[in-house]
C-alpha positions in Angstrom: 0.0 0.0 0.0 1.4 3.4 -1.0 2.1 6.3 1.4 -1.2 7.8 2.6 -1.8 11.3 1.4 -1.3 14.0 4.0 1.0 11.9 6.1 4.7 12.4 6.7 6.7 11.3 3.6 8.7 8.9 5.6 5.8 6.6 6.3 4.7 3.7 4.2 1.6 1.6 5.1 1.8 -2.2 4.3 -1.1 -4.7 4.8 -0.4 -8.2 6.1 -2.5 -11.3 5.5 -1.2 -12.9 8.6 0.5 -11.7 11.8 3.4 -14.1 11.0 4.4 -11.8 8.1 5.9 -9.3 10.5 8.7 -10.2 12.9 7.5 -10.7 16.5 10.1 -8.2 17.9 9.0 -5.5 15.5 5.3 -5.9 16.3 5.9 -6.1 20.1 8.1 -3.0 20.1 5.1 -1.1 18.9 2.6 -3.0 21.0 4.5 -2.7 24.3 4.6 -5.2 27.1 1.6 -4.1 29.2 -1.2 -5.8 27.4 -0.7 -9.5 26.7 -3.5 -9.7 24.2 -1.7 -7.4 21.8 1.5 -9.6 21.9 2.5 -11.1 18.6 2.5 -14.5 20.3 -1.2 -14.2 21.3 -2.4 -13.0 18.0 -0.3 -15.6 16.2 -1.7 -18.4 18.4 -5.2 -17.4 17.3 -4.3 -17.6 13.7 -2.0 -20.7 13.8 -4.7 -22.6 15.7 -7.2 -21.5 13.0 -9.6 -19.9 15.6 -9.1 -16.8 13.4 -9.4 -17.5 9.7 -11.7 -16.4 6.8 -13.6 -19.6 7.4 -14.6 -18.4 11.0 -15.4 -14.9 9.7 -12.1 -13.3 10.8 -9.8 -12.6 7.9 -6.6 -11.0 9.1 -5.7 -7.7 7.3 -3.2 -6.1 9.7 -1.4 -2.9 8.9 2.2 -2.0 9.6 3.7 1.5 9.2 7.4 1.6 8.0 9.9 4.3 7.7 12.3 4.8 4.7 14.6 2.1 6.0 11.8 -0.4 6.2 11.7 -0.3 10.0 8.3 -1.0 11.5 7.2 2.1 13.5 3.5 1.3 13.9 1.0 -1.4 13.6 -2.8 -2.1 13.8 -4.5 -5.4 14.4 -7.2 -5.5 11.7 -9.7 -8.1 10.5 -12.2 -8.2 7.7 -15.4 -9.5 9.4 -18.2 -11.5 7.8 -20.4 -11.2 11.0 -20.4 -9.5 14.3 -19.7 -12.5 16.6 -16.9 -12.5 19.1 -16.6 -8.7 19.3 -18.6 -7.7 22.4 -19.4 -4.3 21.0 -22.9 -5.1 19.6 -23.8 -3.6 16.2 -26.3 -6.1 14.9 -29.0 -3.4 14.9 -26.8 -1.3 12.6 -26.5 -4.2 10.2 -30.2 -4.8 10.2 -31.0 -1.1 9.6 -28.5 -0.8 6.8 -29.9 -4.0 5.1 -33.4 -2.5 5.3 -32.1 0.6 3.6 -30.7 -1.5 0.8 -27.1 -1.6 1.9 -24.7 -4.5 2.7 -23.1 -4.2 6.1 -20.9 -7.2 5.9 -18.0 -7.5 5.3 -16.7 -4.8 7.5 -13.2 -3.9 8.9 -12.5 -4.3 12.6 -9.5 -3.2 14.7 -9.7 -5.4 17.8 -8.4 -8.5 19.5 -10.6 -11.4 18.5 -12.9 -12.8 21.2 -11.4 -10.4 23.8 -13.4 -7.6 25.4 -10.3 -6.0 26.9 -9.3 -2.3 26.5 -5.9 -1.8 25.0 -4.1 0.3 22.3 -5.3 -0.3 18.8 -3.0 2.2 17.1 0.3 0.7 18.0 3.1 3.2 17.7 6.8 2.7 18.5 7.8 4.6 21.6 10.2 7.0 19.9 7.6 8.0 17.2 5.1 10.8 17.2 1.8 9.2 18.0 -0.5 11.4 15.9 1.7 11.2 12.8 2.0 7.4 12.8 -1.6 6.7 14.1 -2.9 9.1 11.4 -1.1 7.1 8.7 -2.6 3.9 10.1 -6.1 5.3 10.3 -5.8 6.6 6.7 -4.5 3.2 5.6 -7.5 1.4 7.3 -10.0 3.7 5.6 -8.3 3.0 2.2 -8.7 -0.7 2.8 -12.5 -0.1 3.4 -12.7 1.8 0.1 -10.4 -0.6 -1.9 -12.2 -3.7 -0.9 -15.8 -2.3 -0.9 -16.3 -2.7 2.8 -19.1 -0.9 4.6 -17.2 0.5 7.6 -14.3 0.6 10.0 -14.7 -0.1 13.7 -12.1 0.2 16.4 -13.2 -1.6 19.6 -12.0 -1.3 23.3 -9.5 1.4 22.8 -8.2 3.6 25.6 -9.9 7.0 26.2 -6.9 9.0 25.0 -7.0 7.1 21.7 -10.8 7.5 21.4 -10.4 11.2 22.0 -7.8 11.4 19.2 -9.8 9.3 16.8 -12.9 11.5 17.3 -10.8 14.4 16.1 -10.0 12.4 13.0 -13.6 11.9 12.1 -14.5 8.7 13.9 -17.8 8.4 15.9 -17.6 7.6 19.6 -19.5 4.8 21.3 -19.7 4.5 25.0 -20.1 1.3 27.0 -19.4 -0.1 30.4 -17.7 -2.9 32.2 -17.0 -3.7 35.9 -13.4 -3.3 37.1 -11.9 -3.7 40.6 -9.3 -1.2 41.6 -6.6 -1.8 44.2 -6.5 1.0 46.7 -3.3 -0.3 48.2 -5.0 -3.0 50.2 -2.8 -5.1 52.5 -4.9 -8.2 52.1 -8.5 -9.3 51.2 -9.7 -8.4 54.7 -8.4 -4.9 54.3 -10.4 -4.7 51.1 -13.5 -6.0 52.9 -13.1 -3.4 55.6 -13.9 -0.7 53.0 -17.3 -2.2 52.2 -20.6 -1.6 53.8 -21.3 -4.1 56.6 -24.0 -5.9 54.8 -21.9 -6.4 51.7 -18.9 -7.5 53.8 -21.0 -10.2 55.4 -22.5 -11.4 52.1 -19.0 -11.8 50.6 -17.7 -13.8 53.5 -20.8 -16.0 53.4 -20.2 -16.6 49.6 -16.6 -17.5 50.1 -17.5 -20.1 52.8 -20.2 -21.6 50.7 -17.9 -21.9 47.6 -15.5 -24.3 49.4 -18.0 -25.9 51.8 -18.0 -29.2 50.0 -14.2 -29.9 50.5 -13.2 -27.8 47.5 -9.6 -26.8 47.1 -8.7 -23.8 44.9 -5.2 -22.9 43.5 -3.9 -20.2 41.2 -1.3 -21.6 38.7 1.1 -19.8 36.4 4.2 -20.4 34.4 6.0 -23.7 35.2 3.2 -24.7 37.5 0.9 -25.2 34.6 0.8 -28.7 33.0 -1.1 -30.3 30.1 -3.3 -31.9 32.8 -4.5 -28.5 33.9 -5.1 -27.3 30.4 -7.0 -30.5 29.4 -9.2 -30.1 32.4 -9.8 -26.4 31.8 -10.6 -26.9 28.2 -13.2 -29.5 29.2 -14.8 -26.9 31.5 -14.6 -24.2 28.8 -16.2 -26.4 26.1 -18.9 -27.7 28.4 -19.9 -24.4 29.9 -19.4 -22.4 26.6 -21.5 -24.9 24.6 -24.4 -24.6 27.0 -24.2 -20.8 27.4 -23.3 -19.5 24.0 -23.7 -22.5 21.7 -20.3 -22.4 20.1 -17.1 -21.6 22.1 -14.6 -19.6 20.0 -11.3 -21.2 21.1 -9.9 -24.7 20.4 -7.5 -26.9 22.3 -4.6 -26.1 19.9 -4.9 -22.4 20.8 -4.4 -23.1 24.5 -1.5 -25.4 23.7 0.2 -22.6 21.8 -0.6 -20.1 24.6 1.1 -22.4 27.1 4.2 -22.8 24.9 4.7 -19.1 24.3 3.0 -17.2 27.1 2.6 -19.4 30.2 4.2 -16.8 32.4 1.4 -14.4 31.5 -1.3 -16.9 32.3 -3.0 -17.2 35.7 -5.3 -20.3 35.8 -7.5 -20.5 38.9 -8.5 -24.2 39.3 -10.9 -25.8 41.7 -10.6 -29.4 42.8 -12.9 -31.8 44.8 -11.9 -35.2 46.0 -8.8 -35.2 43.7 -10.7 -34.2 40.6 -10.6 -30.8 38.8 -14.2 -29.5 38.6 -13.9 -25.8 37.6 -11.5 -23.2 36.4 -11.1 -19.5 35.4 -8.5 -18.4 32.8 -6.9 -15.0 33.5 -4.0 -13.2 31.7 -1.6 -10.9 33.6 -0.6 -7.5 32.1 1.9 -5.0 33.4 -0.3 -4.0 36.4 -3.7 -5.5 35.5 -5.2 -9.0 35.8 -7.6 -9.7 33.0 -10.4 -12.3 33.6 -11.3 -14.1 30.4 -13.2 -17.4 30.6 -14.8 -19.7 33.2 -16.0 -23.2 33.1 -17.2 -26.0 35.4 -18.5 -29.6 35.3 -20.0 -29.5 38.7 -22.3 -26.9 40.2 -21.5 -25.6 43.7 -23.0 -22.4 45.1 -20.9 -19.3 44.7 -17.9 -21.2 43.2 -18.1 -19.0 40.1 -17.8 -15.9 42.3 -14.9 -17.3 44.2 -12.9 -18.5 41.2 -13.6 -15.5 38.9 -13.8 -12.5 41.3 -12.5 -13.1 44.8 -9.5 -15.2 43.8 -8.6 -12.5 41.2 -8.8 -9.8 43.9 -6.6 -11.8 46.2 -4.1 -12.4 43.4 -4.0 -8.7 42.5 -3.4 -7.7 46.1 -0.7 -10.3 46.6 1.2 -9.3 43.5 0.6 -5.5 43.8 -1.5 -5.2 40.6 -3.6 -2.0 40.2 -6.7 -3.4 38.7 -8.8 -6.5 37.8 -10.8 -6.4 34.7 -13.5 -9.1 34.9 -14.6 -9.1 31.2 -17.8 -8.1 29.5 -21.2 -7.3 31.2 -22.4 -8.5 34.5 -24.1 -6.1 37.0 -23.7 -8.9 39.6 -20.1 -7.9 39.8 -21.0 -4.6 41.4 -21.9 -6.1 44.8 -18.5 -7.8 44.8 -16.4 -4.7 44.6 -16.2 -4.3 40.8 -17.3 -0.7 39.9 -18.8 0.5 36.6 -16.2 1.7 34.2 -16.7 3.4 30.8 -15.3 1.7 27.8 -14.8 3.2 24.3 -15.0 2.3 20.7 -15.0 4.4 17.5 -16.7 3.9 14.2 -16.6 5.2 10.6 -19.2 4.3 8.0 -18.2 4.8 4.3 -21.7 5.8 3.3 -22.2 9.5 4.5 -25.9 9.0 5.0 -25.3 5.9 7.2 -22.6 7.8 9.1 -25.1 10.6 9.9 -27.7 8.1 11.0 -25.3 6.2 13.3 -24.0 9.5 14.7 -27.6 10.4 15.8 -28.0 7.0 17.3 -24.8 7.2 19.2 -25.5 10.6 20.6 -28.6 9.3 22.3 -26.9 6.1 23.4 -24.0 8.0 25.0 -26.5 10.0 27.1 -28.2 6.8 28.2 -24.9 5.0 29.0 -23.6 8.0 31.0 -26.8 8.0 33.1 -26.6 4.2 33.5 -23.0 4.3 34.8 -23.9 7.1 37.2 -26.9 5.1 38.5 -24.9 1.9 38.9 -22.2 3.8 40.8 -24.7 5.0 43.3 -25.1 1.3 44.3 -21.4 0.9 45.0 -20.8 -1.6 47.9 -18.1 0.7 49.3 -18.8 2.8 52.4 -17.6 6.0 50.6 -18.7 6.3 47.0 -16.4 8.1 44.5 -16.6 8.7 40.8 -16.3 5.7 38.5 -12.6 5.1 37.4 -11.7 6.1 33.9 -10.1 3.5 31.6 -6.6 4.7 30.6 
C-alpha cells in the first residue's frame, strides 16, 4: 500500500494477510509489554490454531507502518469480518438497519483482539515516534482498505480513552459502553479490602466464600512452570462444556491453549478448583503490566458461589498479593458490582463509508451515550463501598 496522502513522507503503510508476516520483535516493540492480548504470540496463536481465519469470519488484514529504512514504526490489528460475533461491541441493529435501507453491512473492517473484550491500544506506535503522525497514517490506511475492498465500515473496539479522543478528532464516531473493574487502593490483604465495604456487603461476601468451598473444594492459582497439560486439558473440558451450554459455540480450540502455554505461560493465571482429587472448575486469566484480565470460566459440577470465588475473589486476592492495580473481569455482569467491581466506561470508535449511514449512526450514538452516561452514574450509586467516589476512567 502506498504512502497515505497528508502523512509524513517517511511513512509507508503495508497490509499483512497474517501476523506471522511481521517479525515478533518489530510488532511487540510497537505494542509494548503491558497488554498480553496485543502480543505477537497471542495473535499468532489465534491464527495458527485456526480460531481466526476467513472460514470463521475473521480474515486478518493487519497494517504496519514503516519508515524509509523499512523499520516498523507502527501497527494495527485488523480483520475483515463477515459477521459481528466474538466482538462484544454489539452492532447487529446497525447491520439490520443498513440492510433494510438496501445496503450491505458485511463484510466490514474491525480493529480489535478477537474474542477479547479488553481495553488496549489499537494504534500501536513505536515509543520514539510521534503518535499522531503514525496513528494518522494507520487510520488513513485502514480507511483506504475499506474503500479498496468495498467494505461498509471501520470499527475500532475497546481502545483507551486517549486514543478514542484522538480518533474522534480524526472523524470517527464515539461509542460509550461499560464494564465492571476492581481497583486496588493499596490493600494489604483481602480483609483490608472488605473493611472498606458496607457491613451488609462484607457479610455477604464472607458467606459466599465459605459456601464456595464448603464441599471440600480446594482452589489454587497456577502460572508459568506450575501449569501442566493436565491443567489445560481439564480447563478446556470446562470451557467447552460451559461455553456450549451458554453461547452455543465456544470460539477457542485446544490447539490455541496449547500454543498459549508454549509461548505465554508466564502471563497466564489459571485458577483451578478441585474436589476429591478431581478438577471440577477453572477460570482463565491473563496478567498484564499491572492488571489481571479475567477471560473465561467453566465448570463440570455446580457448587453455590464457586463461580464468584474463582472469577472474582481469587482474582482480587491475586492482584493484592502481586501488587496489581486493577482487575478487569470481562464483559457485562451487573452482579459484579456487589462484589467490589465498579462500573467503568469503555470506548469504541466507528466510521461508515456511506455518509448517510454515518449521519444516522451519529444520531443513534448521541442518544446512546447520554443513556450510558446515566446508567454508569446510576450503577455507581449502588457501590458496595462505604464511601462512593466517581467511576474510574479507563486509561
